Structures are given as structure tokens and as C-alpha cells.
C-alpha positions, 0 to 999 in steps of 0.5 A: 500500499503506497497511500498513507493510512488514516488514523482510524485505519491504524487504530482498527489494525492495532485493535485487530492485531494487538500482538503486532503493534510496534512501529515496524509491524504497522509500517510493514502492514501498510507498505510504508517505506523510506521517508513515509516512516517519518509521517507514520511516526508523527501520526502515532505520536498524535494518536498517543497525545490524543489518548487513543494509543498508549506506548508501552516500550516499543509497542502501541496499544489501545488504552481502553483495551488490555494488552494480549499479555497482562499482569493480573491479581486474583480477586477470588473464587465464586461458589461455583468455582469460577476464578476472577482477576483484575488487571493491574495495567488498566489505563482506560477511562471506563470501568476496570474490566473483569477477567475470568481465569480459565485454568488448565489441569496442569496449572498450580492452585491460585488464591486471592491476592496471587499475581499472575502473568496471563494471555488474554482474549476478549469475551463477547456476550459474557458478564466478564470482558476477558478470559485469561490463561495462566502463563506463570505465577509471579507472586502474591500481594506486593508490599503495601505502604500507607503514607503522605504523598508529597508532590515533586516535579518528577512525580512524588515522594511517599512518607510512610505514616508508620512510626517505625518506618523512616524510609521514603518511597519514590513515585513516578509521574505516571504512578501518582494516581492523581494524588494531591500534595499532603494527601493520605494514600495507599501505595504498593511496591512497584519495580526496582529502586528509583531516583537516589536509590529509593524504593519505587511505589505506585499509588493504588488508593487516595484516602483524603486528608490525614488530619481530618476528624475520624481519619485515624481509624481509617488509617489503621484499617488500611494500614493493617489490611482489615476488610471494611467493605462487604461484597454485594453478594454477602449484603444480599444474602444477609438482607434475605434473612428472616427472624427465626421462629419457634420451630425445633426450639425451646420457648424461653420467652418468659425467662427474665433474661437481661443484657448488660453491656457498655453504654455505647455497645453496638451489639448485644450477643449475650444475656443472663439470668440467675436464681437460687437453686431450689434443689434441696441437695444444693443448699445455698447454690444458684442456677445461672442461665447464659443465652447467646445469639444463635448466629449459626442459624443465619451464617451456615457453613460454606455460604457467602456470609460464612466465607466473609466471616471467616476471612475477617475472623473477628470484629475490630473496634475503634473509638469512632467506628466498628468494622464488624465480622457480620453485616448490620442486618445480622450484627445489629438486628437479627442476631442482636438480643434487643429488649422485647424482641424474640431472638434465636439463641443457644443457652446453657443452664449451669448449676453451682454450689454455695462455693461457686463450683459448677456441679452441672450444666446442659445446653438447649436451642431456644427462642428468648426475649430480653426484658431489658437492655442495661449498661454496666454503670446503671446496674452497678448504681442500682446495686449501690442503692440508686436504681433508675426507673429501668432497674428498679422493677428488676432489683428483687427478681433479676439484678440482686440474684445475679450479684448473689450468684456472682459472689459465689463464683468469686469464692471459686475464682479466689480458690482457682487463682487466675492471673490477677493483673492490674492494668487499667484500660484506656478509653478515648472519648470523642466528640460527634465530629471525631475530635478527642475530648478526653483520655480516661482510664475505664472504671472496673466495676463489679458489674463488669466482673459479674458478666466476665465470670458468667461468660467464663463459666459458659465457655468452660461448659461449652468446652467440657460438653464438646470434649465429653461428646468427642466433637471437634472444636476450637479451643482457646489456648494460653500456654505457660510463659517460657523459661527465658521470659520468666528469668527476665521477670525474676530479674525485674522483681529482684531489682525491685526487692521482690521475689518470684519463686524458682525451681518449681512448677509455675502456677498463676498463684506464684505470679499473683503472690508477686503482684500482691507484694508489689501492690501499693508500691512504686513498683506496682505498675512495673511488675504488672507490665513485666508480668504481662510481657512474660506471658505468651499470647493466647491463640486458637487451636483444635487441640487442647493445651489448657488456659494458663492465665485463667487457670483452667484445663479446658476453655473454648470461646462460645459467648460472642459469635457476632464478633468472633468466628471461633465462637461460631465454630463452637456453636456449630459443634454444639448443634451437631453434637446435640443433633439440633439441625443440619446447620452444624459443623460441616465436613469442610469445617472439620477438615480445615479446623487447623487452618481456621485456627491459625487464620483467626489467631492472625486476624485477632492479632491484626485487630489488636495492633490496629486498635493499639495504633489507633489509640496511639494516634488519638493520644498523639492528637490529644497531646499535640496542643500541649507540646512544651508541657511537663508530665510525670511518668514512669520508665516502661522500657529501656533500649540502646537507642533511648528510654520509653516513658508511660505518662501518668495522665493518659497512659501514653508511651513516649520515647526519650532518644538517647541523644537527648540525655546529654553529651556523655556516652550511655552504656546499655546493659541488655541483661539489666535493662539499664542505660548508664552515663559514662561521666555522671554514673547516672543509671536509668532503669525500668520503673523509675519515676521521671518528669519529662517534657513533651517535645513532639507529638505526631498524630499521623504516626502516633509518635511522642518524643520527650525530653528527660527533666528529672529522674527520681525527683532529681534534676538531670546532671550536666555532663561534661562537654565533648565526651559524647561518643568517647566512653569513660568507664570509671563511673560506669564500672563503679555503678555496675559494681553497685548494681551487682552488690544489690543483686547479691543482697537480694539473693542472700535475702532469698 
């Protein structure tokens, strides 16, 4: 062809021949030779400038079409087994196309998050736009990072919001995703290092103003990868649900069951009632009923709701929002034991003797109706002699019998001696606009302890029943502390002049003796924190290894199926064990108990970290207007790079960098957990009282920087000039000898 083709003809040819779209291929197709190639090059550049074509290396393509070979990310599998993916190189203006992956028998198994290189063909007349054949798997989800976008002339930089991550990321101009300067964005790793050796990233989501009210929890949700949007099929399935009826259930609607929750509770999944036992063989005993929302009736094994609940593992709670495990139609409605509304439940009747020891129990599936939804404060005020209008009619028949049963359980608890840590819980109070009003330490009322003891007893009953019936289940496991952590705790105790027994099988009673000895002293908080750090983290497992912290041989979570997947598994196990219906444990549930346990243990830790990071950021925001003020606190941690201080007023943790302690050199003793000044001989260690000045508060990262003003009531000594970095050992050795002498004294006293 000697005549130059039109732009439309070029576009049509590229569309029909996506694998032959280089300038040479186009010239050969249209017979363009010699000087005419210059005109072709000009036309291709114009088409590129007009947005009709995109140049990838030396190949042109239609930006509203995917290239024949593309990188995809697997998004998941439908109930019918169809596998779908999203393209990671979509540049078109319309909606991102959907790709169905067509696997061959020889292909490896693919899961959500996998990245693959695939050969694509267009699918006409289908709900999906392309079909893909696997060429090779190239990895799972890339590293994600959350940060503040800073615009530059060549694109931008990403400043991570994680206070432990100081490195910046390089973002090229075509990878900014339209982000604006100062905007909070989510980015992912993208290729090799960029300018100045910085790692390269691309913006995948813009999250708005990082300083906006209520952005704090949003940061944590995205940073920790907590799913916060329900798929359409999950919402649709929940919306189709109808309230359960009385069929195949015990009628419990006449029982005066009540719920007792925080005043701002978003759901009510447990109700209780107690009365004196009328069995003449159990004089002074009590009967306790605990009824739990029957979530298993609505969330059946293998359903869309079940898959999403397992994926989330648990609900995540933040000061301004909750990311629920189940859609609101269930968590806030059908599975919430609202006052005066019939609700499906699984209940346990527990018989205890006068000393609070459980002497019998049995479970039933029922239909209940709560007579009142109360909060902890109003119940406690009622028992303290000031009942409100809601509690007054319930005092004699409901509230007082609950406390009578609780007093008996307290006797059994004192005999059992579960670990009795005294660690007040911080509560961040927000305004309606999301601003921090106050940071308080939550009250610990008998009403809280009452519900906790009832729930512990019900969880024990569930575990014992399923063990007796040889049913698979998920145990809540808490193993005893490892020896090395106990040795560290023992050293902290000895430094405080206290003793932790050695050379015997450790029991919680030994740790409680240490905690009681420290109570009321300056070392109380330090000993409580050190004891907590010595503990292993609880987890879920299909095998029973006991619960050390609660001093129980068998324990399973049964009481919160709205917000914990483990409890839902236990509910299904109870249904199967009692033959209550076909919505119990499925064969698939049983086969994957091990992987479920591992997964939900991980999601639980993820939520804990997100909730902790959120509180840290709110605390930093709350204190940001008080930079320059002095605060009292106690040293909660010592590291080579600095000292951590827990402030008395808010419980916030701040860092005193070692460089701010003075110009002298500080020796770090890892074993003793101390920093010692080479010139002054000053020894800084765990538990010491300090006054510190707030020098920096960063709400975006949650970091607090402090300067040490005084320690144990004495002002910081002035160190000699020029000695920073030049260790002087004389005073350090003297201080070490003094420390060793104290250790020997403690040993002799023992």
C-alpha cells in the first residue's frame, strides 16, 4: 500500500492485531517505506497525545483495551468455582474490566491476592470482558505502604505514616494516581529502585486528608489490611434473612433474661439470668442461665456470609467506628438480643454450689426475649442503692440474684487463682465530629466482673460438653510462659526487692503472690507490665493445651459469635453434637479446623495492632496542643537507642532518644535493662519515676518524643562537654559494681 493510512485505519489494525503493534509491524502492514516512515511516526505520536494509543516500550496499544499479555491479581473464587482477576495495567477511562481465569489441569492452585502473568482474549456476550490463561505465577500481594504523598516535579515522594518506618518511597509521574500534595494514600511496591536509590511505589488508593476527624481509624484499617466493605453477594444474602421462629426450639420468652453491656455497645450477643437453686441437695446454690445469639442459624457453613466472616475472623473496634465480622442486618438486628424482641439463641443452664463450683450444666436451642437492655454503670448504681426507673422493677427478681450468684463465683475464682493483673484500660472519648475530648482510664466495676465470670463459666461448659461428646472444636489456648521470659521477670522483681519463686512448677498463684507484694508500692505498675510481657499470647487451636492465665484445663470461646468466628465454630459443634439441625459443623469445617485456627489467631492479632495504633494516634492528637508541657511518668522500657516513658495522666508511651540525655556516652546493659552515663554514673532503669517534657507529638504516626527533666525527683546532671561518643568507664564500672552488690543482697535475702 503506497497511500498513507488514516488514523482510524491504524487504530482498527492495532485493535485487530494487538500482538503486532510496534511501529515496524504497522509500517510493514501498510507498505510504508523510506521517508514515509517519518509521517507514520508523527501520526502515532498524535494518536498517543490524543489518548487513543498508549506506548508501552516500543509497542502501541489502545488504552481502553488490555494488552494480549497482562499482569493480573486474583480477586477470588465464586461458589461455583469460577476464578476471577483484575488487571493491574488498566489505563482506560471506563470501568476496570473483569477477567475470568480459565485454569488448565496442570496449572498450580491460585488464591486471592496471587499475581499472575496471563494471555488474554476478549469475551463477547459474557458478564466478564476477558478470559485469561495462566502463563506463570509471579507472586502474591506486593508490599503495601500507607503514607503522605508529597508532590515533586518528577512525580512524588511517599512518607510512610508508620512510626517505625523512616524510609521514603519514590513515585513516578505516571504512578501518582492523581494524588494531591499532603494527601493520605495507599501505595504498593512497584519495580526496582528509583531516583537516589529509593524504593519505587505506585499509588493505588487516595484516602483524603490525614488530619481530618475520624481519619485515624481509617488509617489503621488500611494499614493493617482489615476488610471494611462487604461484597454485594454477602449483603444480599444477609438482607434475605428472616427472624427465626419457635420451630425445633425451646420457648424461653418468659425467662427474665437481661443484657448488660457498655453504654455505647453496638451489639448485644449475650443475656443472663440467675436464681437460687431449689434443689434441696444444693443448699445455698444457684442456677445461672447464659443465652447467646444463635448466629449459626443465619450464617451456615460454606455460604457467602460464612466465607466473609471467616476471612475477617473477628470484628475490630475503634473509638469512632466498628468494622464488624457480620453485616449490620445480622450484627445489629437479627443476631442482636434487643429488648422485648424474640431472638434465636443457644443457652446453657449452669448449676453451682454455695462455693461457686459448677456441679452441672446442659445446653438447649431456644427462642428468648430480653426484658431489658442495661449498661454496666446503671446496674452498678442500682446495686449501690440508686436504681433508675429501668432497674428498680428488676432489683428483687433479676439484678440482686445475679450479684448473689456472682459472689459465689468469686469464692471459686479466689480458690482457682487466675492471673490477677492490674492494668487499667484506656478509653478515648470523642466528640461527634471525631475530635478527642478526653483520655480516661475505664472504671472496673463489679458489674463488669459479674458478666466476665458468667461468660468464663459458659465457655468452660461449652468446652467440657464438646470434649465429653468427642466433637471437634476450637479451643482457646494460653500456654505457660517460657523459661527465658520468666528469668527476665525474676530479674525485674529482684531489682525491685521482690521475689518470684524458682525451681518449681509455675502456677498463676506464684505470679499473683508477686503482684500482691508489689501492690501499693512504686513498683506496682512495672511488675504488672513485666508480668504481662512474660506471658505468651493466647491463640486458637483444635487441640487442648489448657488456659494458663485463667487457670483452667479446658476453655473454648462460645459467648460472642457475632464478633468472633471461633465462637461460631463452637456453636456449630454444639448443634452437631446435640443433633439440633443440619446447620452444624460441616465436613469442610472439620477438615480445615487447623487452618481456621491459625487464620483467626492472625486476624485477632491484626485487630489488636490496629486498635493499639489507633489509640496511639488519638493520644498523639490529644497531646499535640500541649507540646512544651511537663508530665510525670514512669520508665516502661529501656533500649540502646533510648528510654520509653508511660505518662501518668493518659497512659501514653513516649520515647526519650538517647541523644537527648546529654553529651556523655550511655552504656546499655541488655541483661539489666539499664542505660548508664559514662561521665555522671547516672543509671536509668525500668520503673523509675521521671518528669519529662513533651517535645513532639505526631498524630499521623502516633509518635511522642520526650525530653528527660528529672529522674526520681532529681534534676538531670550536666555532663561534661565533648565526651559524647568517647566512653569513660570509671563511673560506669563503679555503678555496675553497685548494681551487682544489690543483686547479691537480694539473693542472700532469698
